[in-house]
C-alpha positions in Angstrom: 24.7 20.0 5.1 21.6 21.6 3.5 18.2 20.9 5.0 15.5 19.3 3.0 13.6 22.6 2.8 16.7 24.4 1.6 17.3 21.8 -1.1 13.7 21.9 -2.3 13.8 25.7 -2.5 17.2 25.7 -4.2 16.5 23.1 -6.8 13.7 24.0 -9.2 13.9 20.5 -10.8 13.4 18.8 -7.4 10.2 17.0 -8.4 11.7 15.6 -11.6 15.0 14.5 -10.1 13.4 12.6 -7.2 10.4 11.2 -8.8 10.3 7.4 -8.4 13.1 7.3 -5.9 12.8 5.7 -2.5 13.2 7.7 0.7 16.6 5.8 1.1 17.8 7.1 -2.3 16.6 10.6 -1.7 18.1 10.7 1.7 21.4 9.4 0.4 21.5 12.0 -2.4 20.7 14.9 0.0 22.8 13.7 2.9 19.7 13.2 5.1 18.3 10.1 6.8 15.5 8.2 5.0 13.4 8.5 8.2 13.6 12.3 7.9 12.7 12.3 4.2 9.7 10.0 5.0 8.5 12.3 7.8 8.7 15.4 5.4 6.8 13.5 2.7 4.2 12.4 5.4 3.8 16.0 6.6 3.5 17.4 3.1 0.9 14.9 2.0 -1.1 15.7 5.2 -1.1 19.4 4.5 -2.0 18.9 0.8 -4.9 16.5 1.8 -6.2 19.0 4.4 -6.1 21.9 2.0 -7.9 20.0 -0.7 -10.5 18.6 1.8 -11.2 22.1 3.2 -11.4 23.6 -0.3 -13.5 21.0 -2.0 -15.5 19.5 0.9 -15.0 16.1 -0.8 -14.9 12.8 1.1 -11.6 11.4 2.3 -11.5 8.8 -0.5 -12.3 11.4 -3.2 -9.5 13.6 -1.9 -7.1 10.7 -2.1 -8.1 10.1 -5.7 -7.7 13.8 -6.6 -4.3 13.7 -5.0 -3.3 10.5 -6.8 -4.2 12.0 -10.2 -2.7 15.4 -9.4 0.6 14.0 -8.2 0.8 11.5 -11.0 0.8 8.5 -8.8 0.7 5.2 -10.7 -2.3 2.9 -10.6 -0.4 -0.3 -9.8 -1.1 -1.9 -6.4 2.5 -1.2 -5.3 2.2 2.5 -6.2 -1.1 2.9 -4.4 0.2 1.1 -1.3 3.3 3.3 -1.2 1.1 6.4 -1.7 -1.3 5.4 1.1 1.5 4.5 3.5 2.9 7.9 3.0 -0.1 9.6 4.6 -0.3 10.4 8.3 -2.0 7.6 10.2 -5.2 9.4 11.0 -5.7 10.5 7.3 -4.9 7.0 6.0 -7.5 5.5 8.4 -10.1 8.0 7.3 -9.5 7.3 3.6 -9.6 3.5 4.2 -12.8 3.7 6.2 -14.4 5.9 3.5 -13.4 3.5 0.8 -14.8 0.6 2.7 -18.2 2.4 3.1 -18.2 3.2 -0.6 -17.5 -0.5 -1.5 -20.2 -1.6 0.9 -22.8 0.7 -0.6 -21.9 -0.5 -4.1 -22.4 -4.1 -3.1 -25.8 -3.4 -1.5 -27.3 -1.7 -4.6 -30.0 -3.8 -6.3 -29.3 -4.7 -9.9 
């Protein structure tokens, strides 16, 4: 059985083939558990987030928006929830707290 990393390196169309599939579907197709696939996605998103944050010095929420646009994540509530739930817990918490601060500051601005 090929590892997830070997499959990604072997298959240049990986992103296109697995776009929109659940971790269950990807795992079944690759012969891996959905838990393992989810952990790999989680780890990758964490690394991408940290690289963008270090490079741009943007806020956590801004980095999440950059990633959403760059990774072509849909704008539906379901797509956003799935995307957010794919982050490591500490990063997800930082993004949510930053978003709440931004919403609070928008609500306090005088008209």
